VMD Tcl script that draws the C-alpha trace (Angstrom):
set ca {
  {0.24 0.00 -0.01}
  {3.06 2.26 -0.14}
  {2.42 5.94 -2.28}
  {4.37 7.37 -4.70}
  {3.54 11.03 -4.86}
  {5.61 12.29 -7.64}
  {3.78 13.49 -11.04}
  {4.75 13.32 -14.11}
  {4.03 16.03 -16.86}
  {4.17 13.47 -19.60}
  {0.43 13.07 -21.62}
  {1.02 9.12 -21.19}
  {1.10 8.91 -17.90}
  {-1.89 11.50 -16.81}
  {-4.06 8.36 -15.24}
  {-0.55 7.94 -12.78}
  {-1.16 11.64 -12.46}
  {-4.88 11.83 -11.53}
  {-3.98 8.93 -9.31}
  {-1.65 10.67 -7.21}
  {-3.87 13.46 -6.65}
  {-6.84 11.42 -5.75}
  {-4.27 9.64 -3.86}
  {-3.25 12.94 -2.06}
  {-6.60 14.30 -1.31}
  {-7.61 11.24 -0.15}
  {-5.21 11.06 2.79}
  {-4.56 14.79 3.59}
  {-7.56 16.69 2.02}
  {-8.86 19.12 2.76}
  {-5.85 19.96 1.08}
  {-5.24 23.15 -0.65}
  {-4.67 22.91 -4.76}
  {-1.14 25.25 -4.16}
  {-0.46 21.98 -1.44}
  {-0.86 19.88 -4.37}
  {1.04 21.30 -6.42}
  {3.99 21.57 -4.51}
  {4.08 18.66 -3.60}
  {3.23 16.49 -6.80}
  {5.86 19.09 -8.33}
  {3.40 19.44 -11.10}
  {2.48 22.57 -12.98}
  {-0.27 25.07 -11.50}
  {-2.66 24.60 -15.14}
  {-2.02 20.68 -15.07}
  {-3.37 20.24 -11.18}
  {-6.11 22.72 -12.52}
  {-6.96 20.41 -15.42}
  {-6.37 17.40 -13.28}
  {-8.66 18.57 -9.79}
  {-11.23 19.29 -12.28}
  {-11.45 15.60 -14.09}
  {-11.64 14.24 -10.24}
  {-14.48 16.39 -9.43}
  {-16.30 15.47 -13.06}
  {-16.08 12.02 -11.89}
  {-17.66 13.01 -8.65}
  {-14.49 12.31 -6.45}
  {-13.61 15.26 -4.88}
  {-15.13 18.83 -4.19}
  {-13.71 21.88 -4.33}
  {-14.31 25.06 -2.28}
  {-13.03 28.67 -1.74}
  {-10.13 29.01 -0.46}
  {-9.22 28.81 2.96}
  {-9.03 32.09 5.02}
  {-6.31 30.61 7.16}
  {-4.41 30.17 4.18}
  {-0.22 31.89 4.04}
  {-0.59 35.48 2.32}
  {-0.41 34.85 -1.19}
  {-2.86 34.28 -4.39}
  {-5.73 32.42 -2.53}
  {-6.06 28.50 -3.92}
  {-9.17 26.44 -3.73}
  {-9.07 23.71 -0.92}
  {-9.65 20.06 -2.42}
  {-11.58 17.35 -0.29}
  {-12.37 13.85 -1.06}
  {-16.17 13.16 -1.46}
  {-18.09 11.08 1.28}
  {-20.21 10.21 -0.94}
  {-18.22 7.97 -2.76}
  {-17.80 4.43 -0.29}
  {-16.60 1.57 0.31}
  {-17.86 -1.09 2.83}
  {-15.60 -2.93 6.07}
  {-16.05 -6.24 7.60}
  {-14.72 -7.95 10.47}
  {-15.30 -11.33 11.73}
  {-14.49 -12.19 14.94}
  {-15.09 -15.32 17.49}
  {-18.32 -13.54 19.06}
  {-19.81 -10.71 16.23}
  {-19.36 -9.62 13.20}
  {-18.88 -5.60 12.50}
  {-19.87 -3.99 9.27}
  {-19.02 -0.35 8.58}
  {-19.84 2.41 5.94}
  {-16.49 4.47 5.55}
  {-16.28 7.36 3.02}
  {-13.65 8.64 0.41}
  {-12.81 10.86 3.38}
  {-11.47 7.64 5.55}
  {-14.38 8.97 8.25}
  {-16.79 6.22 9.26}
  {-20.21 7.15 8.48}
  {-22.23 3.84 10.28}
  {-21.05 0.65 11.76}
  {-23.28 -2.37 12.44}
  {-22.04 -4.97 14.94}
  {-23.48 -8.41 14.58}
  {-23.55 -10.29 18.18}
  {-22.82 -13.99 17.40}
  {-23.82 -16.88 20.28}
  {-20.91 -18.95 19.15}
  {-17.84 -18.79 16.70}
  {-19.05 -18.26 13.25}
  {-18.41 -21.04 10.52}
  {-17.94 -18.99 6.92}
  {-21.41 -19.55 6.08}
  {-22.72 -18.51 9.27}
  {-20.35 -15.12 8.88}
  {-21.01 -14.22 5.19}
  {-24.50 -14.16 6.02}
  {-24.22 -11.69 9.03}
  {-21.97 -9.21 6.88}
  {-24.59 -9.63 3.97}
  {-27.70 -9.00 6.50}
  {-25.62 -5.96 8.30}
  {-24.89 -4.52 4.83}
  {-27.91 -4.82 3.20}
  {-28.97 -2.62 6.18}
  {-26.49 -0.55 5.68}
  {-27.11 0.15 2.15}
  {-31.18 0.69 3.09}
  {-29.97 3.64 5.09}
  {-26.63 4.88 3.06}
  {-26.52 8.43 1.92}
  {-24.15 7.67 -0.92}
  {-23.74 7.87 -4.64}
  {-21.10 4.95 -5.02}
  {-20.13 1.91 -3.19}
  {-17.03 0.39 -4.61}
  {-16.23 -2.82 -3.23}
  {-15.81 -4.36 0.12}
  {-12.74 -4.91 2.10}
  {-12.15 -7.23 5.14}
  {-10.38 -7.15 7.85}
  {-9.29 -10.84 8.88}
  {-7.90 -11.81 12.45}
  {-5.63 -14.58 11.05}
  {-3.19 -15.18 7.85}
  {-4.92 -14.13 4.57}
  {-3.39 -15.04 1.20}
  {-3.25 -11.14 -0.37}
  {-3.74 -12.33 -4.14}
  {-7.14 -13.93 -3.64}
  {-8.09 -12.89 -0.58}
  {-8.25 -16.64 0.61}
  {-8.02 -17.28 4.71}
  {-4.94 -19.35 5.29}
  {-5.91 -20.10 8.76}
  {-7.76 -17.89 11.39}
  {-6.88 -20.14 14.21}
  {-9.62 -18.32 16.23}
  {-12.38 -19.21 13.88}
  {-11.17 -22.23 13.26}
  {-10.90 -21.58 9.51}
  {-8.60 -23.03 7.51}
  {-8.11 -21.94 3.32}
  {-11.26 -20.71 3.64}
  {-12.09 -18.54 0.12}
  {-14.13 -15.89 2.50}
  {-13.35 -12.92 -0.42}
  {-14.78 -15.02 -2.98}
  {-17.75 -16.25 -0.89}
  {-18.60 -13.04 0.24}
  {-18.68 -11.48 -3.41}
  {-21.10 -14.27 -4.98}
  {-23.57 -13.47 -1.45}
  {-23.30 -9.69 -2.50}
  {-22.42 -9.03 -5.95}
  {-19.77 -6.66 -4.83}
  {-15.79 -6.97 -5.10}
  {-14.54 -7.90 -1.91}
  {-10.72 -7.95 -0.94}
  {-9.39 -9.02 2.51}
  {-6.12 -9.30 4.34}
  {-4.83 -9.73 7.85}
  {-6.55 -7.14 10.73}
  {-3.76 -5.70 12.27}
  {-1.37 -4.81 8.91}
  {-4.74 -3.15 7.94}
  {-4.80 -0.88 10.95}
  {-0.98 -0.52 11.00}
  {-1.98 0.94 7.88}
  {-4.78 2.56 8.47}
  {-3.10 4.68 11.69}
  {-0.01 5.43 9.59}
  {-2.62 7.40 7.14}
  {-4.79 8.68 9.17}
  {-3.80 8.47 12.72}
  {-1.01 9.01 15.09}
  {1.70 7.99 12.40}
  {1.05 10.30 9.85}
  {4.29 11.45 8.65}
  {6.09 8.73 10.85}
  {8.28 6.16 8.27}
  {8.70 3.27 10.94}
  {5.73 2.17 13.72}
  {4.56 -1.23 14.76}
  {0.96 -1.32 15.39}
  {-0.54 -4.38 17.57}
  {-3.99 -5.18 17.54}
  {-6.16 -6.98 20.65}
  {-9.20 -8.68 19.70}
  {-11.80 -11.07 20.69}
  {-9.86 -13.52 17.88}
  {-6.29 -13.10 19.93}
  {-3.34 -10.60 19.51}
  {-1.64 -9.34 15.51}
  {0.61 -6.72 14.69}
  {1.41 -4.73 12.18}
  {4.60 -2.92 10.75}
  {5.44 -0.23 8.36}
  {8.96 0.23 7.24}
  {10.09 3.09 5.34}
  {6.92 4.57 5.09}
  {5.63 0.98 3.04}
  {3.96 -1.60 4.83}
  {6.44 -4.69 5.64}
  {4.19 -7.93 5.61}
  {6.81 -10.35 4.81}
  {7.62 -13.47 1.88}
  {4.93 -14.44 2.21}
  {2.19 -11.26 3.61}
  {2.25 -13.24 6.88}
  {4.47 -10.95 8.93}
  {3.48 -8.87 12.30}
  {2.39 -11.97 13.83}
  {3.59 -11.07 17.56}
  {0.71 -12.84 19.05}
  {2.99 -15.54 18.22}
  {6.07 -14.76 20.20}
  {6.78 -16.40 23.38}
  {7.11 -14.09 26.00}
  {7.44 -16.65 29.14}
  {7.58 -20.50 30.59}
  {4.12 -20.99 30.57}
  {2.46 -24.02 29.43}
  {-0.80 -22.01 28.58}
  {-1.52 -23.03 24.34}
  {-2.06 -20.38 22.01}
  {-4.77 -20.62 18.75}
  {-1.88 -21.53 16.86}
  {-0.54 -24.47 19.38}
  {2.28 -22.70 20.22}
  {3.00 -22.62 24.11}
  {3.87 -19.34 26.45}
  {3.19 -16.84 23.85}
  {2.12 -13.51 24.07}
  {-1.53 -14.84 23.01}
  {-1.97 -17.48 25.15}
  {-1.05 -15.25 28.20}
  {-2.73 -11.80 27.22}
  {-6.53 -12.14 26.21}
  {-9.66 -10.44 26.55}
  {-11.75 -12.88 28.06}
  {-9.31 -13.09 30.96}
  {-9.93 -9.43 30.90}
  {-13.86 -10.33 30.75}
  {-13.08 -12.65 33.46}
  {-11.82 -9.92 36.14}
  {-14.42 -8.02 35.51}
  {-17.07 -11.03 35.98}
  {-18.42 -10.37 32.53}
  {-17.31 -13.73 30.91}
  {-19.76 -15.23 28.15}
  {-21.46 -11.90 27.80}
  {-21.16 -9.52 24.28}
  {-19.46 -6.83 25.15}
  {-17.75 -4.04 22.17}
  {-14.38 -2.40 22.58}
  {-15.77 0.97 24.15}
  {-17.74 -1.24 26.78}
  {-14.82 -3.33 27.79}
  {-12.58 0.15 28.14}
  {-14.94 1.79 30.28}
  {-15.81 -1.58 32.50}
  {-11.73 -1.35 33.07}
  {-11.56 2.35 33.61}
  {-14.54 2.02 36.52}
  {-13.14 -0.78 38.44}
  {-11.31 -0.41 41.33}
  {-11.71 -4.37 42.13}
  {-7.78 -5.49 42.96}
  {-8.23 -8.28 40.97}
  {-9.23 -6.01 38.14}
  {-5.94 -4.20 38.54}
  {-3.35 -7.17 38.83}
  {-4.92 -8.99 35.84}
  {-4.32 -5.59 34.17}
  {-1.01 -5.09 35.44}
  {0.30 -8.80 34.64}
  {-1.06 -8.22 30.94}
  {1.00 -5.39 30.42}
  {4.21 -6.93 32.12}
  {3.75 -9.72 29.52}
  {2.97 -7.23 26.46}
  {6.09 -5.40 27.09}
  {8.24 -8.62 26.89}
  {6.75 -8.74 23.25}
  {7.27 -4.92 22.98}
  {10.72 -5.47 23.84}
  {11.23 -7.87 21.16}
  {9.48 -6.12 18.25}
  {11.42 -2.93 19.07}
  {14.85 -4.83 19.14}
  {13.83 -6.37 15.41}
  {12.26 -3.06 13.95}
  {13.46 -0.09 15.91}
  {10.45 1.95 15.36}
  {9.63 5.30 16.04}
  {6.41 4.42 17.32}
  {4.35 1.72 19.02}
  {0.59 2.11 18.33}
  {-1.75 0.03 20.45}
  {-5.18 -1.01 19.88}
  {-8.19 -3.07 20.66}
  {-8.00 -3.77 24.21}
  {-4.03 -3.24 24.63}
  {-4.66 -0.04 24.40}
  {-7.54 -0.34 27.41}
  {-4.96 -2.04 29.81}
  {-2.11 0.39 28.28}
  {-5.02 3.58 29.38}
  {-5.71 1.83 32.95}
  {-1.73 2.07 33.71}
  {0.34 3.75 30.70}
  {3.29 4.69 33.68}
  {3.38 0.88 34.11}
  {3.64 -0.39 30.77}
  {6.32 2.34 29.84}
  {8.14 1.02 32.96}
  {8.15 -2.75 31.98}
  {9.18 -1.92 28.43}
  {12.04 0.08 29.40}
  {13.04 -3.04 31.08}
  {13.03 -5.25 28.14}
  {14.79 -2.91 25.59}
  {18.00 -1.37 25.17}
  {18.21 1.86 25.90}
  {19.32 3.04 22.98}
  {16.83 1.32 21.54}
  {14.14 2.74 23.63}
  {15.63 6.34 22.62}
  {13.01 8.20 21.11}
  {10.51 5.89 20.95}
  {6.59 6.74 21.51}
  {4.06 4.22 22.66}
  {0.38 5.58 22.42}
  {-2.89 4.09 21.73}
  {-4.24 3.95 18.35}
  {-6.30 7.45 17.61}
  {-8.51 5.94 15.21}
  {-10.47 4.31 18.51}
  {-12.68 1.23 17.81}
  {-13.03 2.47 13.70}
  {-9.59 1.45 13.22}
  {-10.26 -1.68 11.28}
  {-12.90 -0.82 9.68}
  {-11.30 2.01 8.48}
  {-7.74 -0.21 6.90}
  {-10.68 -2.57 5.49}
  {-12.36 0.08 3.80}
  {-8.62 1.10 2.21}
  {-8.46 -2.63 0.54}
  {-11.80 -1.53 -1.37}
  {-10.42 2.26 -2.45}
  {-7.06 0.97 -3.26}
  {-8.44 0.01 -6.85}
  {-10.32 3.23 -7.29}
  {-7.19 5.38 -5.82}
  {-4.74 3.32 -8.75}
  {-7.41 3.83 -10.88}
  {-10.03 7.22 -10.73}
  {-11.41 6.46 -14.39}
  {-12.73 3.28 -13.32}
  {-15.79 4.86 -11.28}
  {-17.24 5.52 -14.70}
  {-18.15 1.81 -15.01}
  {-18.51 0.98 -11.47}
}
mol new
graphics top color blue
foreach p $ca { graphics top sphere $p radius 0.5 }
foreach p [lrange $ca 0 end-1] q [lrange $ca 1 end] { graphics top cylinder $p $q radius 0.2 }
display resetview
C-alpha cells in the first residue's frame, strides 16, 4: 500500500497523475490546490485540469480558499467526496462488525452483529450480508466501490484466501469470493492488524512516521502490523507481524496456533472479561474500556498489570527487531495501556536496550474502535485510487 506522490507532466502518464492527486486528497484532504501542486511537482495548470476531471468524476469537491492559508494567491481547497464509499467487514469469534466508510476516511455507519458462538464461514457471510443490506438501505452515498475485510488470521493477499484463522477455526477458506458471491460486490481481504497499521499510518497517530508497529488485541487474539520506510512490511508470504505468537514466558498455556507461552496465550480479552465478571457476555470495545477504567477491584487491577508486564516483553522483542519510532496499541491492549500507561512504559524500559528505546513513543490508536474498519476500507479503495476513471464503469 505504499504511495508515490511525485507526478509527471507527460501526457502518457495522465492517469498516474490523476491517481496521485486523488490519493493526496484521500489521505490528506481537505488540502489546498497549491499544496498539491507543491507536493507533486506538477505545474498549476496541470493540477487544475486534473482536479477538474476528478470533480467531474464525482471523486472530489472544490471549495473557496481557506482564510487561514498563508499570504499569497488564494488557492481552492480540494476535499475527497464522502458520498463515494466502501464497505468494511471484521469477523471475530463473538461478532461480525460491518461499516460504511467514506472516501474521506471517516466511518459513516457501523453495525455489530453479536453472535452466540464462533461463526462458520457461511454464518459469517450471512451475518455480514444482512448487515451490509441494512447499511446500504440507509446510506446517503452515490457509489459503493467494494468491500474490504479485516480478517483475524493469515490471509493470502492475491485472492483473499484465509489460510488460517485459528480462533475462528477456519483453514483455507475462500472468504473473499464467498462474500463476493453473496453481495455482488468486489471483495478484498487482508490481516486485520496489518490493515490497522496502515490505517494508523495514513490517518491516525502515525501520520508522518516512517517506522511504526501497530499491535491489536481483539476477541480473536493478538496480531501486529509493521510500517518500515513508510510502507507496509508484510514479509515474503504476507504473514509478518504476528506478535501474538511470540513467546513471552515459560507458561504451559497454548495459543490458538498451538504454541506455548506466547503473548496471545497469556494476554487476552477473555481474561479481562473474566476478571470483570463479564465472561460470556457480548461486550464491544468501548464497553470493555469503560468497565476496566471504572473498576476498583484489586483482582481487575492485578490482571491488568499482569497483562501489561507480558505485553512489555513482546514489545521489547519487536523494538529490538524493528527499531520503530512509534508503537500504537489497539483493541483491548489500548484499554489496559490507558488503565496504567506508566506501568507499561516502565516494563518496556526493562525489556529493551536504552539505545533502542531512545526516541520511541508508545500510544493508543488515534482512530479508536474504527481503526480496523478504516483499514479494511482502504483495501476496497485501492483499485479506485490506482485508476480513478474506473468509477465511470462501476
